[in-house]
C-alpha positions as CSV (number, residue, x, y, z in Angstrom):
1,M,0.8,-13.5,18.1
2,T,3.5,-11.0,17.0
3,D,4.6,-8.1,19.3
4,P,3.5,-5.4,18.1
5,Q,6.4,-3.1,18.7
6,A,8.0,-5.9,16.7
7,L,5.7,-5.6,13.8
8,V,6.1,-2.1,13.8
9,A,9.6,-2.4,13.5
10,Q,9.7,-4.6,10.2
11,L,7.2,-2.4,8.4
12,E,9.5,0.7,8.9
13,E,12.6,-2.1,8.2
14,Q,10.4,-2.9,4.6
15,E,10.1,1.2,4.5
16,R,13.9,1.5,4.7
17,R,14.8,-1.2,2.6
18,L,11.9,-0.4,-0.5
19,V,13.7,2.3,-2.3
20,F,12.8,3.1,-5.8
21,A,15.8,4.9,-8.1
22,R,13.0,6.3,-10.3
23,F,9.2,5.6,-11.1
24,D,7.5,6.5,-14.1
25,N,4.7,5.4,-16.2
26,D,6.7,2.4,-17.7
27,D,7.4,1.1,-14.3
28,A,4.2,1.3,-12.5
29,W,2.8,-0.8,-16.0
30,R,5.3,-3.7,-15.3
31,L,4.9,-3.3,-11.3
32,G,1.1,-3.5,-11.9
33,S,1.0,-6.3,-14.2
34,A,3.5,-8.9,-12.0
35,I,1.3,-7.7,-9.0
36,V,-2.0,-8.6,-11.3
37,A,0.5,-11.9,-12.6
38,L,0.4,-12.8,-8.9
39,G,-2.7,-12.7,-8.3
40,R,-4.2,-14.4,-11.0
41,E,-1.6,-17.0,-10.6
42,R,-3.0,-17.5,-6.7
43,S,-6.4,-16.8,-7.7
44,L,-6.7,-13.8,-5.7
45,P,-9.6,-11.4,-5.8
46,I,-7.9,-8.2,-5.6
47,T,-7.9,-4.7,-7.0
48,V,-4.4,-3.2,-7.9
49,D,-3.6,0.5,-8.0
50,I,-0.8,2.3,-8.8
51,R,-0.5,6.7,-8.8
52,R,2.4,9.1,-8.8
53,H,1.8,12.4,-7.9
54,G,-1.8,11.7,-7.7
55,H,-2.0,10.2,-11.2
56,Q,-3.4,6.8,-11.6
57,L,-0.6,5.3,-14.2
58,F,-2.2,1.7,-13.5
59,H,-6.1,-0.3,-12.2
60,A,-6.5,-3.5,-12.7
61,A,-9.8,-5.3,-10.9
62,L,-9.5,-9.1,-11.0
63,P,-12.6,-11.7,-10.8
64,G,-14.1,-11.4,-7.3
65,T,-13.4,-7.5,-6.3
66,A,-16.4,-5.2,-6.2
67,P,-16.5,-1.5,-6.6
68,D,-16.1,-1.2,-2.4
69,N,-12.4,-2.1,-3.4
70,D,-11.8,1.0,-5.1
71,R,-13.2,3.3,-2.1
72,W,-11.0,0.9,-0.2
73,I,-8.0,1.9,-2.0
74,E,-8.6,5.7,-2.0
75,R,-8.9,5.2,2.0
76,K,-5.7,3.8,2.1
77,I,-3.9,6.1,-0.4
78,R,-5.2,9.0,1.8
79,V,-3.4,7.4,4.5
80,V,0.1,7.1,3.0
81,E,-0.1,10.5,1.1
82,R,-0.9,12.3,4.7
83,F,1.5,10.4,6.6
84,N,4.2,9.4,3.8
85,A,4.1,6.2,5.4
86,A,2.4,2.6,4.5
87,S,-1.3,2.0,5.6
88,F,-0.3,-0.6,7.1
89,L,2.5,0.8,9.0
90,V,0.3,3.4,10.0
91,G,-2.1,1.5,11.5
92,R,0.3,-0.8,13.4
93,R,1.8,2.0,15.2
94,L,-1.9,3.6,16.2
95,A,-3.1,-0.1,17.7
96,A,0.3,-0.4,19.2
97,A,-0.4,3.3,21.0
98,G,-3.6,2.2,21.4
99,R,-5.1,5.2,19.4
100,T,-7.1,5.4,16.2
101,L,-7.1,8.0,13.7
102,G,-10.3,10.6,13.9
103,P,-11.0,14.0,15.0
104,D,-7.9,14.0,17.1
105,E,-5.8,14.2,13.8
106,G,-8.6,16.7,11.6
107,I,-9.5,13.5,9.9
108,E,-12.7,11.9,9.4
109,P,-12.7,8.3,9.8
110,A,-14.9,7.6,6.4
111,D,-12.2,9.1,4.2
112,Y,-9.1,7.5,5.7
113,A,-8.2,3.5,6.1
114,P,-5.4,2.9,7.8
115,H,-5.4,-0.6,6.8
116,G,-2.4,-2.8,5.0
117,G,-2.7,-2.7,1.5
118,S,-1.1,0.7,0.4
119,F,2.8,1.5,0.1
120,P,4.8,4.9,-0.6
121,V,6.7,5.0,-3.9
122,R,9.6,6.2,-2.1
123,I,12.6,7.4,-4.8
124,A,16.1,7.8,-3.1
125,D,16.8,11.4,-2.6
126,V,13.7,12.6,-3.2
127,G,10.8,11.4,-1.0
128,V,7.2,9.3,-1.3
129,V,5.9,10.4,-5.0
130,G,3.2,7.7,-5.2
131,T,1.0,4.8,-4.1
132,V,1.2,0.9,-5.1
133,T,-2.5,-0.3,-3.1
134,V,-3.9,-4.0,-3.5
135,S,-7.4,-4.0,-1.7
136,G,-9.7,-7.1,-1.4
137,L,-7.5,-9.7,1.1
138,P,-7.1,-9.4,4.5
139,Q,-5.0,-6.4,5.3
140,A,-1.7,-8.0,6.3
141,D,-2.1,-10.1,3.1
142,D,-2.8,-6.5,0.8
143,H,0.4,-5.5,2.7
144,A,2.6,-8.6,1.9
145,L,1.5,-9.1,-1.8
146,V,2.6,-5.5,-2.4
147,V,5.7,-5.7,-0.9
148,E,6.5,-9.2,-2.3
149,A,5.8,-7.3,-5.8
150,I,7.9,-4.2,-4.6
151,E,10.8,-6.4,-3.6
152,A,10.8,-8.9,-6.6
153,F,10.6,-5.7,-8.9
154,L,13.5,-3.8,-6.9
155,A,15.6,-7.2,-7.3
156,G,14.8,-7.8,-10.9
């Protein structure tokens, strides 16, 4: 089993590294299409959502998904928007501290999901402007798929 603090450090390093120079509607389309292509290639039952400033720029649901995936997406996005960090990172930080989201943070747990799958769109010298979110796989796999796609996108 991975050391919780080591995992948190790894996730924080991803956020430091995966920063965009810019992010517009066309970028959202290209990134979303790349995630869908990975999902189709691997026969993954995923829903993909990309937003900038709350505006949904890309959304796709592959075979095997259900409306509940959209609910998970909304809950994961709220975590990123509230904490300016990946939903998986927030969840792992909480778990490492033996805590959960709830009334102590002024949060209704049913509205937030600190589970893997939503990653911040962070622009250099600007900050978090949006989210890239996947739902449908185990949380670590949702997160890994988003990171893989962003890495490839930024390298391309």
